N, C-alpha and C positions, 0 to 999 in steps of 0.2 A: 302558590298556584295562580292567584289572581295576576301577579306580575308577569308570569309566563304567558298567560292568556292575552294580556294587554300587548306584549311584544309580538306575539304571533298574529294578533289582529292587524298590527301595523304591517307585518310581513304579507298578509293577505292583500292589502292595498297595493303593495309593491309587486305582487306576483299573480295578479288576477288572470293573466294569460295562461297560467299553468293550473288546470283544473285539479281539484282534489289535493291541494297543497297542504291543507290542515286535516289532521286525523284526530278523532276523539273516540274513546271507548269507555263504556260503562260496564263494569264486571260485577256480577252478583254471585255470591257463594252461600249455599245453604248447608248447614251441618245437621247431623242426625239428632243432636241434642237440642235443637231449636235455636241455636245461635247462628251467626253468619257474619259476612263481611261485604262491604261495598268498596270497590276500587274505581278510581277515575284516572284515565290515561289520556294525555294530550301529546301530540307530536306533529312534526312537519316532514315533508318529503326531504330525504337526505340530500339530494342534489340541489334543491331550492335553498335549504339551510346553508349549505356550503357556499353557494353563490352570494347569499346575503352577507355572510361573514366576510367573504372576500371584498365585498363592497363597503365594509366598515360598519355594518350593523351589529348591534349587541347580540351575543349568543344567549337566547332565552333559557338555555339549559346549563349555563355556566354554574359550576358548583353542585350540580345535581347528578344523581346516579341514573344514567340513561341506558336504554337498550335499543337495539336495532330490530324493528318489527317489519314484517312483510304483510301487506294488505292489498288485495286485488292486483298482485304482481308488482307492486311498487314498494320501495324501501323507505321506511320512516324512522326518524330518530325520536324516541318517545320517553316520557317521564311519567311515573305512576305513583299515586298516593292511595293508601288503603286504610280503612277504618273498620274496626271490629264492633259488632253489636250483640247485645245479650238476648235478644228475642226477635222473632219474625215480625211481631207487631211494630217494634221500633224501626226495623228496616223498611217496612211498608210505609210508615209515616215519613221517613227520610226520602224515599223514592218519590212519594206523592208530592213532596215539596220542591223537587228539582225543577228548575226552569231553564229554558233556552232563550237567550236574548239575541235574536237575529238583527236587531237594530244596530248593535255594535258593528257588524259587518257592513250593513248598508250605509251607515254614516261614514265609515272609513272610505267607502268607495266614491263618495262625492266630496270629501273634504280634501282640499289641496294644501300643500305646504305653505306656510307663511313666507312672504317675500323677505329677503334679507334686508337689514337696516342699511341706510345710506346717509351720508352726510349732506347729500344734495336735497334741497327742498324746492319743489316747483312753485313758482309764483302763480297765484290765482289769476285767471283771465275770464273774459266774457264767455269764451267757448268751453270753459270747464265748469262742470257741475260743482256745487258747493259741497256735496257729499258724495263720496265714491261708493260704487256698488260693492257689496260684500264679495269676497273672493269665492265663497261657496255658500250654498243653501243647504242646511242640514236636513236630513230626512225626518219627517214627523214621526216621533217615537210612539210606539204602542206599548202597552203593558207586556212584559215578557210572558210568553205562554208556557205553562207547565209542560214538561217533556211527556208526561203520561196523562192521558185522559182518565185512566183508572188503573189501579195496581192492587193485586191481591197476592200475598205471600202467606201460605198456611200449611199446617200439618194436620191431616185428618186421619187419625188412626195410624196405619202404616203408610199412608199416601202423603206425598209432599207435592205441593202445587205452586208454580209461579204463573200468574195469569195477569197480563197487562195489555192495555191498548195505548199505543204511542200516537200522540197528536201529529197532525200534518205540519210540516215546516214550509211556510209560504215565502215568496219573495225572490227577487233576483239581485245580482250584483253585476253591474256593467254587462247585462245581457246573459250572464251565467245563472242557471238555477242554483239555489242554495245547496241542493244535493250534489252539484258538480264541484263547487268550491270546497265544501265541507264534507268529509267522509266520516260517517258515524257507525260504530259497531257496538252492539249490546250482546254480552255473553252471560250465560247463567250456568253455574256448576251445581248439580244436584247431589244429594248424599248417596245415590245409587244410580244404576243404569237407567237412562231415560226410556220410558215405555210409551209415552204419547207426547206429541208436540205439534206445533203449528208455526209455519213461516220461519223455519230455521234449518240449520245443518247440524246434525247430531254426530258426536264422536264420544261414544260411551256415556259418561256422566255429564258431559258438557255440550251445550248447544250455543251456536252463534246465529243470531237472527239476521235475516235478509232485509236490509234497510236501503237497498239500491234506489228505491223510489220513495223519497221522504215527503213528497207532495200529497200523500194520502195517508189516512189513518191505517196503522198496522197492528194487528193482534199478535201478541207474543205469548206463547203458551208452552209450558213444559211440565211434565208429570212423571213421578217415579214412585215405586213402592219398595219399602225396605222390609225384607223378610224377617219375621219374628224368630228369635233364637230358641223359643220355648219348645217347638217340636223337635229340634235337633237335640236339645238337652234331655228331653224325655226319652228319645231314642238311645242316647248314650247311657242313661240310667238303666233302661231295660236291658241293654246289651251287657252292661256290667253285672246286673242282677242275674242274668242267665248264666254268665261265666261262673259267678260265685256258687250258684245252685248246682252247676255241673261238677265243680270241684268237691263240694260237700257230699254229693251223692256218690262220687267216685271213691272218696275216702271211706264212706260207710260200707262199701262193698269190700 
C-alpha cells in the first residue's frame, strides 16, 4: 500500500490542474458479536490514470485486484485492503492512531525534477557564483496530524455507536485546497438499520459521511439498536404451548 501511495503522490504533482484526482476511503464495519473490520481504499481518476500510463508512468495498481468506483460523478480505479479485528476496543485504538500526512502532497508540489546529467561542465567565471542555488526549497514539514480528534466505537446493551470527530485538513497545493486535490470518504456499516446519525447519508445499515469541506472539524455519528430475540422466543414458546394444550383438551373430549 505504501508503494501505491508513493506513486499516486507523484501523479498528484503531475496532474494538479485536475482537482480530485486522488481518492481515499476508510471503511468501518461493526458486527453484532463485537468484532469488526477496517478497510482502506485508495484510487485515482480513471482518465488521469490512463493518461499517466500513456505518458510512460508506472501503473500503481499493477498486479493488484482493482475495481471501478464512482464518487461525486467521477470514475476512479481503486484498490482496497481490509483487516479484521476481534473487538471494538481494538478497532478504536487503530482508528485513533491513523494519521494524515499532508506534507507529502505539499513537498511534491514544490519539488522539481532533477536536471539530466551532461558531459559538459561549465568553467567557473567571475560572473558565476561559486555555489548554485538549490532547484527547489522543500516545504517545512510538520508532524502528521491524526485523522480523528476523537473516536468511540462501543456496544451499550442493544445499542451500537460509532462517534468520531475528524480533524480539519489544512493547506494548499499550487493554489488548490487540499479538499479539492484529495477526495476522502468515510463509511460505517452497522449491525442493524441506522436509527440516528449526524453529517452523513444513510442507506439502511450503512452511512457515508459528508467530507466535502475538510477545512473544518466534522463530527461523524451513527447509532443503531439490535432487537433482542428473547421476546420472539417467548412468543413462540407460548404459541406452541397453547397448541399442545388445545390438542390435549380435544383428545380428552
